[in-house]
C-alpha positions as CSV (number, residue, x, y, z in Angstrom):
1,M,-26.1,-6.4,32.0
2,P,-22.7,-6.2,30.7
3,I,-22.2,-5.6,26.9
4,T,-20.7,-8.5,25.0
5,P,-17.3,-7.4,23.6
6,R,-17.2,-7.8,19.8
7,T,-15.7,-6.2,16.6
8,L,-18.0,-4.9,14.0
9,S,-18.2,-7.2,10.9
10,G,-15.8,-6.3,8.1
11,F,-13.6,-4.3,10.7
12,K,-10.5,-5.6,12.5
13,D,-8.5,-5.1,15.8
14,R,-4.8,-5.5,15.8
15,L,-3.1,-7.3,18.7
16,P,0.6,-5.9,19.4
17,K,2.4,-8.4,17.1
18,E,0.3,-7.5,14.1
19,A,0.3,-3.7,14.9
20,Y,4.0,-3.8,15.5
21,A,4.6,-5.3,12.0
22,K,2.3,-2.8,10.5
23,S,4.2,0.0,12.2
24,Q,7.5,-1.2,10.9
25,M,6.1,-1.6,7.4
26,L,4.9,2.0,7.5
27,K,8.4,3.2,8.6
28,S,10.0,1.4,5.7
29,I,7.3,2.8,3.1
30,V,7.6,6.4,4.2
31,H,11.4,6.1,4.2
32,S,11.0,4.8,0.5
33,F,8.6,7.5,-0.4
34,E,10.9,10.3,1.0
35,K,13.9,9.0,-1.0
36,F,12.3,10.4,-4.1
37,G,11.2,13.6,-2.4
38,F,7.6,13.1,-1.7
39,S,6.1,15.2,1.1
40,P,3.5,14.3,3.5
41,I,0.0,15.9,3.6
42,E,-3.2,14.8,5.6
43,T,-6.9,15.2,4.6
44,P,-10.1,14.5,6.9
45,H,-11.7,11.0,6.9
46,L,-15.0,12.8,6.3
47,E,-15.9,14.9,3.3
48,Y,-18.8,16.7,2.0
49,A,-20.7,13.9,0.0
50,E,-20.5,15.8,-3.2
51,I,-16.8,15.6,-3.2
52,L,-16.9,11.9,-3.4
53,Q,-20.2,11.1,-5.1
54,K,-20.5,10.2,-9.0
55,Q,-16.4,9.8,-9.1
56,G,-15.8,6.2,-8.6
57,S,-17.6,3.3,-10.2
58,D,-21.2,2.5,-9.6
59,E,-20.0,-0.5,-7.4
60,I,-18.0,1.9,-5.1
61,Q,-20.9,4.3,-4.8
62,K,-22.9,1.5,-3.6
63,E,-20.2,0.7,-1.0
64,M,-19.7,4.3,0.2
65,Y,-20.6,5.0,3.8
66,H,-22.6,8.5,3.7
67,F,-25.1,10.1,5.9
68,K,-26.2,13.4,7.4
69,D,-24.1,15.1,10.3
70,H,-25.3,16.9,13.2
71,G,-25.5,19.9,11.1
72,N,-27.8,18.2,8.7
73,R,-25.1,18.3,6.0
74,E,-24.4,15.6,3.6
75,V,-21.2,13.8,4.4
76,A,-19.4,10.7,3.4
77,L,-16.3,8.7,4.6
78,R,-13.6,8.7,2.2
79,F,-13.4,5.5,0.0
80,D,-9.8,6.3,-1.3
81,L,-7.3,9.1,-0.8
82,T,-7.3,10.3,-4.5
83,L,-10.5,12.2,-4.6
84,P,-9.7,14.0,-1.4
85,L,-6.4,14.9,-3.1
86,A,-8.2,16.5,-5.9
87,R,-10.1,18.7,-3.6
88,F,-6.9,19.4,-1.7
89,I,-4.8,20.5,-4.8
90,A,-7.7,22.6,-6.1
91,Q,-8.2,24.3,-2.7
92,Y,-4.2,25.0,-2.1
93,K,-2.5,24.9,-5.5
94,N,-1.4,28.5,-5.1
95,T,0.2,27.9,-1.7
96,L,1.7,24.5,-2.6
97,G,3.4,25.4,-6.1
98,L,3.4,23.0,-9.1
99,P,4.5,20.4,-9.7
100,F,3.7,18.8,-6.2
101,K,4.8,15.4,-4.9
102,R,2.7,14.2,-1.9
103,Y,2.3,11.1,0.2
104,C,-0.7,10.4,2.3
105,I,-1.3,7.6,4.7
106,G,-4.7,7.0,6.1
107,N,-7.7,4.9,6.6
108,V,-10.4,4.5,4.0
109,F,-14.0,3.0,4.2
110,R,-16.0,0.7,1.7
111,G,-19.0,-1.2,2.7
112,E,-17.8,-4.2,0.6
113,R,-17.9,-8.0,1.2
114,A,-15.1,-8.6,3.8
115,Q,-12.5,-11.2,2.8
116,K,-8.9,-12.1,3.5
117,G,-6.8,-9.2,3.5
118,R,-9.8,-7.0,2.7
119,Y,-11.8,-5.1,5.2
120,R,-14.4,-2.3,5.2
121,E,-11.8,0.0,6.9
122,F,-8.4,-0.4,5.5
123,T,-5.1,1.6,5.3
124,Q,-4.0,3.2,2.0
125,C,-0.5,4.8,1.3
126,D,-0.8,7.1,-1.7
127,F,1.9,8.9,-3.4
128,D,1.2,11.3,-6.3
129,F,2.9,13.6,-8.8
130,I,0.7,16.5,-9.6
131,G,1.0,19.3,-12.1
132,T,3.0,17.7,-14.9
133,T,2.4,15.7,-18.0
134,S,5.9,14.4,-18.3
135,L,6.6,10.8,-18.8
136,G,9.2,11.1,-16.2
137,S,6.5,11.6,-13.5
138,D,5.0,8.2,-14.6
139,L,8.3,6.6,-14.6
140,E,9.0,8.1,-11.1
141,I,5.8,6.5,-9.6
142,L,6.8,3.0,-11.1
143,E,10.1,3.5,-9.7
144,V,8.6,4.2,-6.2
145,I,6.5,1.0,-6.3
146,Y,9.6,-1.0,-7.3
147,Q,11.8,0.6,-4.3
148,T,9.2,0.3,-1.7
149,L,8.6,-3.4,-2.4
150,K,12.3,-4.1,-2.5
151,D,12.9,-2.1,0.8
152,L,10.2,-4.3,2.4
153,K,12.5,-7.4,1.3
154,I,10.0,-8.6,-1.3
155,Q,11.9,-10.4,-4.2
156,N,9.2,-11.9,-6.5
157,F,6.7,-9.5,-7.7
158,T,5.6,-8.0,-11.2
159,I,4.4,-4.4,-12.0
160,Y,1.7,-4.9,-14.7
161,I,1.3,-1.9,-17.1
162,N,-1.4,-0.9,-19.5
163,H,-2.7,2.4,-21.0
164,R,-6.3,3.7,-20.8
165,K,-6.2,5.2,-24.3
166,I,-5.5,1.8,-25.8
167,F,-9.0,0.7,-24.2
168,N,-10.7,3.9,-25.3
169,G,-9.2,3.4,-28.9
170,L,-10.4,-0.3,-28.9
171,C,-13.8,0.7,-27.8
172,E,-14.0,3.5,-30.5
173,H,-12.8,1.1,-33.2
174,L,-15.7,-1.2,-32.0
175,N,-18.2,1.7,-32.3
176,A,-18.8,1.2,-28.3
177,K,-17.2,4.4,-27.0
178,E,-20.3,5.3,-25.0
179,Y,-20.0,1.9,-23.3
180,V,-16.3,2.3,-22.3
181,N,-16.7,2.8,-18.6
182,D,-19.1,-0.3,-18.4
183,I,-16.7,-2.3,-20.5
184,L,-13.7,-1.1,-18.3
185,R,-15.7,-2.1,-15.1
186,I,-16.4,-5.6,-16.3
187,I,-12.9,-6.2,-17.8
188,D,-11.4,-5.0,-14.4
189,K,-12.9,-8.1,-12.9
190,I,-11.5,-10.7,-15.3
191,D,-8.9,-12.1,-12.9
192,K,-11.7,-12.5,-10.3
193,I,-14.5,-14.0,-12.2
194,G,-12.7,-15.5,-15.3
195,E,-13.2,-14.8,-19.1
196,E,-16.5,-16.7,-19.5
197,S,-18.2,-14.7,-16.8
198,V,-16.8,-11.5,-18.3
199,K,-18.1,-12.5,-21.6
200,S,-21.7,-13.0,-20.2
201,E,-21.6,-9.6,-18.4
202,L,-20.4,-7.8,-21.6
203,E,-23.4,-9.5,-23.4
204,E,-25.8,-8.6,-20.6
205,N,-24.7,-5.1,-20.0
206,T,-23.4,-3.6,-23.2
207,S,-24.7,-3.6,-26.9
208,L,-21.4,-5.2,-28.1
209,S,-22.1,-8.0,-30.5
210,E,-20.6,-11.6,-30.1
211,E,-18.0,-10.7,-32.8
212,Q,-17.2,-7.4,-31.1
213,I,-16.7,-9.2,-27.6
214,H,-14.5,-11.8,-29.4
215,I,-12.2,-9.1,-30.8
216,L,-12.0,-7.3,-27.3
217,L,-11.3,-10.6,-25.6
218,D,-8.6,-11.7,-28.2
219,F,-6.9,-8.4,-27.9
220,I,-6.6,-8.2,-24.0
221,A,-5.5,-12.0,-24.0
222,K,-2.3,-11.1,-25.9
223,K,0.5,-11.9,-23.6
224,Q,4.2,-10.8,-23.1
225,T,6.1,-13.9,-24.1
226,S,9.6,-12.6,-23.5
227,N,10.0,-8.9,-23.0
228,T,8.0,-5.8,-23.4
229,V,9.3,-5.2,-27.0
230,S,7.9,-8.4,-28.3
231,L,4.3,-7.5,-27.3
232,L,4.6,-4.0,-28.4
233,Q,5.7,-5.2,-31.8
234,E,2.7,-7.6,-32.0
235,I,0.3,-4.8,-31.5
236,Q,1.9,-2.3,-34.0
237,S,-0.9,-2.7,-36.5
238,Y,-3.5,-1.4,-34.1
239,K,-1.8,2.0,-34.2
240,S,-3.5,2.7,-37.6
241,L,-6.9,2.2,-36.3
242,N,-7.3,5.7,-34.6
243,S,-5.4,8.3,-32.7
244,D,-6.1,6.8,-29.1
245,L,-4.7,3.5,-29.8
246,K,-1.6,5.2,-31.8
247,E,-1.0,7.6,-28.7
248,G,-1.6,4.8,-26.1
249,I,0.9,2.3,-27.8
250,E,3.5,4.9,-28.5
251,E,3.4,6.0,-24.8
252,L,3.9,2.5,-23.6
253,E,6.8,2.2,-26.0
254,S,8.4,5.4,-24.5
255,L,7.8,4.3,-21.0
256,C,9.2,0.9,-21.4
257,S,12.3,2.5,-22.9
258,L,12.9,4.5,-19.9
259,L,11.8,1.7,-17.3
260,S,14.6,-0.4,-18.8
261,L,17.3,2.2,-17.4
262,V,15.9,1.9,-13.8
263,I,14.2,-1.3,-13.2
264,P,15.1,-4.8,-13.9
265,E,12.9,-6.1,-16.7
266,S,12.0,-9.2,-14.7
267,F,10.0,-6.8,-12.4
268,Y,7.6,-5.3,-15.0
269,A,5.4,-6.5,-17.9
270,I,2.7,-5.1,-20.2
271,N,-0.7,-6.7,-19.3
272,L,-3.5,-5.5,-21.8
273,S,-6.1,-6.9,-19.4
274,I,-5.3,-4.3,-16.7
275,A,-8.3,-1.8,-16.8
276,R,-8.5,-0.1,-13.3
277,G,-12.2,0.2,-12.9
278,L,-12.2,3.8,-11.5
279,G,-13.5,6.2,-14.2
280,Y,-10.9,9.0,-13.5
281,Y,-7.8,7.3,-15.1
282,T,-6.9,8.7,-18.5
283,G,-3.4,7.3,-19.3
284,I,-0.9,4.7,-18.1
285,I,-2.2,2.3,-15.6
286,Y,-0.7,-0.5,-13.3
287,E,-1.1,-3.0,-10.8
288,T,1.4,-4.8,-8.7
289,I,1.0,-8.8,-8.0
290,L,3.1,-10.8,-5.5
291,K,4.1,-13.9,-7.8
292,D,4.2,-16.2,-4.8
293,L,0.7,-15.1,-3.8
294,P,-1.2,-14.1,-7.1
295,S,-4.6,-14.8,-5.5
296,L,-4.0,-11.9,-3.0
297,G,-4.6,-9.5,-5.9
298,S,-3.0,-6.1,-6.6
299,V,-1.0,-4.7,-3.6
300,C,-0.1,-1.4,-5.3
301,S,-2.2,0.2,-8.1
302,G,-2.6,3.4,-9.8
303,G,-2.0,5.4,-13.0
304,R,-2.5,8.8,-14.6
305,Y,-5.6,11.1,-14.2
306,D,-5.5,14.2,-16.4
307,K,-9.0,15.6,-15.4
308,L,-9.4,14.6,-11.8
309,T,-9.6,18.2,-10.5
310,Q,-12.1,19.4,-13.2
311,N,-15.0,19.3,-10.6
312,F,-13.2,21.9,-8.5
313,T,-11.3,24.1,-10.9
314,K,-11.3,25.2,-14.6
315,E,-7.7,24.6,-14.7
316,E,-6.8,21.2,-15.8
317,L,-4.2,19.7,-13.4
318,S,-2.6,16.6,-14.6
319,G,-1.5,13.9,-12.1
320,V,-0.2,10.4,-11.7
321,G,-0.1,8.2,-8.7
322,A,-0.4,4.9,-6.9
323,S,-1.8,3.5,-3.7
324,I,-0.4,0.7,-1.7
325,G,-3.1,-1.4,0.1
326,L,-1.2,-1.9,3.4
327,D,-3.6,-4.3,5.0
328,R,-3.5,-6.6,2.0
329,L,0.0,-6.4,1.8
330,L,0.5,-6.9,5.3
331,A,-1.6,-10.3,5.0
332,G,0.7,-11.2,2.1
333,L,3.7,-10.7,4.1
334,E,2.4,-12.6,7.1
335,E,1.7,-15.5,4.8
336,L,5.2,-15.3,3.0
337,K,6.9,-15.0,6.5
338,L,8.5,-11.7,5.7
339,I,7.3,-9.7,8.8
340,D,8.7,-9.3,12.2
341,S,7.2,-11.4,14.8
342,K,8.1,-9.5,17.8
343,E,5.4,-8.6,20.3
344,S,7.4,-5.6,21.7
345,P,9.6,-2.9,19.9
346,A,12.0,-2.8,22.9
347,N,15.6,-4.1,22.5
348,L,15.6,-5.4,26.1
349,L,13.7,-6.3,29.2
350,I,15.1,-5.4,32.6
351,I,14.0,-7.7,35.4
352,P,14.4,-6.4,38.9
353,L,14.9,-9.2,41.6
354,C,15.6,-6.7,44.4
355,T,14.5,-3.1,44.1
356,L,13.1,-0.9,41.3
357,N,15.7,2.0,41.8
358,Y,18.6,0.2,40.1
359,A,16.3,-1.1,37.3
360,Y,14.8,2.2,36.5
361,K,18.0,4.0,36.7
362,T,19.7,1.7,34.3
363,A,17.0,1.7,32.0
364,K,17.2,5.5,31.7
365,T,20.7,5.5,31.0
366,L,20.3,2.9,28.2
367,R,17.3,4.8,26.8
368,D,19.5,8.0,26.8
369,L,22.0,6.2,24.7
370,G,19.5,5.2,22.1
371,L,18.1,1.7,23.1
372,K,14.4,0.9,23.6
373,V,14.1,-0.7,27.0
374,E,11.2,-2.1,29.0
375,V,11.3,-2.8,32.7
376,Y,9.2,-5.5,34.2
377,P,7.2,-3.4,36.7
378,E,7.2,-5.7,39.8
379,I,9.7,-7.3,42.1
380,T,9.1,-11.0,41.2
381,K,10.8,-14.4,40.7
382,A,13.0,-14.8,37.7
383,K,10.9,-17.7,36.3
384,K,7.7,-15.5,36.0
385,A,9.5,-12.6,34.5
386,F,11.2,-15.1,32.1
387,T,7.9,-16.4,31.0
388,Y,6.7,-12.7,30.2
389,A,10.0,-12.2,28.1
390,N,9.3,-15.4,26.2
391,N,5.8,-14.5,25.5
392,K,6.9,-11.1,24.2
393,N,9.7,-12.8,22.1
394,Y,12.5,-11.0,23.8
395,Q,16.0,-11.9,22.8
396,W,17.8,-10.1,25.6
397,V,17.0,-9.8,29.3
398,M,18.9,-7.9,32.1
399,I,18.7,-9.4,35.5
400,L,19.3,-7.2,38.3
401,G,19.5,-8.8,41.9
402,E,21.1,-7.9,45.0
403,E,24.5,-8.9,43.8
404,E,24.3,-6.7,40.7
405,Q,22.9,-3.7,42.7
406,D,25.9,-4.1,45.3
407,E,28.6,-4.4,42.7
408,Q,26.8,-1.9,40.3
409,S,27.0,-4.6,37.6
410,Y,24.6,-6.1,35.1
411,S,23.8,-9.6,34.1
412,L,22.5,-9.9,30.5
413,K,20.9,-13.2,29.3
414,N,20.4,-14.3,25.7
415,M,16.9,-15.9,25.9
416,Q,17.6,-18.0,22.6
417,S,20.9,-19.3,23.6
418,G,20.5,-19.3,27.3
419,I,24.0,-17.9,27.7
420,Q,24.2,-15.3,30.7
421,E,27.1,-12.9,31.2
422,K,28.0,-10.3,33.8
423,Y,29.0,-6.8,32.7
424,T,30.5,-3.8,34.7
425,S,30.0,-1.2,31.8
426,I,26.8,0.2,30.7
427,Q,28.5,1.1,27.5
428,D,29.6,-2.5,26.7
429,I,25.9,-3.5,27.3
430,Y,24.7,-0.7,24.8
431,K,27.3,-1.8,22.2
432,K,26.5,-5.3,22.2
433,L,22.6,-4.8,22.1
434,Y,23.0,-2.1,19.4
435,N,25.1,-4.4,17.2
436,N,22.7,-7.3,17.7
437,S,19.3,-5.4,17.3
């Protein structure tokens, strides 16, 4: 009995139209990364379980796919690209040299509830700056976020910025520093579940009193009304409470001063509720929201992590980086109609009506010149081939019949306008298609 073809729940097949859009996005993203001198690396999908365990939040640990392999070893599928980076840097730091700038693009796995733009297998695009505590490296990561989204023709987004030391200092002020990771994990969900639900979870899962919860929620509710300067002035008095609050606020001030030189102020803002639930962040953190689709959540998040490699080496290697959730961003661009709707990456479809010889010879010449060319593989009626061209959204088709073969000419048709012209020069065909591709 035949097996019913079906896709595993929480996973996704991509048909050519969507897969092509994704590949075009990746080309643009890689180009943006390399503008800033980031180099590519690759790490395996599968790691020893101990590499990944106890590093993310409890929620992510529950979602992790882990099992014993054929060698009876405890292994796990990576749930992000940052922890494998920590292992990679500790293993190869002497070969790489520091500071080191990398990008890595690959699939990660989390057994979470599937929803729009979120699957159990999804592609992340990470870029990190390892081996320096300079604020310039934090600035550069934010520059890359801005540049990457602008290169993807996204015009309406905001990079929200906060600092982990501000949270740490606030928890210290509330005598709740031992609960900081629990508090961060709960606060991180405020945009999803709302303030009242966050308040309830804080009451149930921490020892914070009602008054302490009120102080905490009142602080993170402070909003930027005009520019970053106004909010930073509003929280100046908190510097006197402890060293973490002082350092966190002062680093935000310094960062915003630098940011104003390279990114328009309309594209970034301080948001004191940004928490980033992963426990390894230690400094500046950020999330990026498409303003036309805020319900989509963050499409690019990250921050500074000063102790990520501590499980692998005694040497403390500071790092800062971010991750683009490619599948979520692709879903957003589809909704905003900002992606290419082509079914084929080729510039031209050649339709042979007489013999295949002339068609494949012509295709070879055009490919050698630099065009992407598909040949319809059968001698057929023009109507059938035109239907194929329309289904794949071709703008240009070349019709090669007996007349064209005898004359060594080429009939080029614009499928959108319906205009058909005859050419005798293959170079003229190339110029026309190259200039209109």
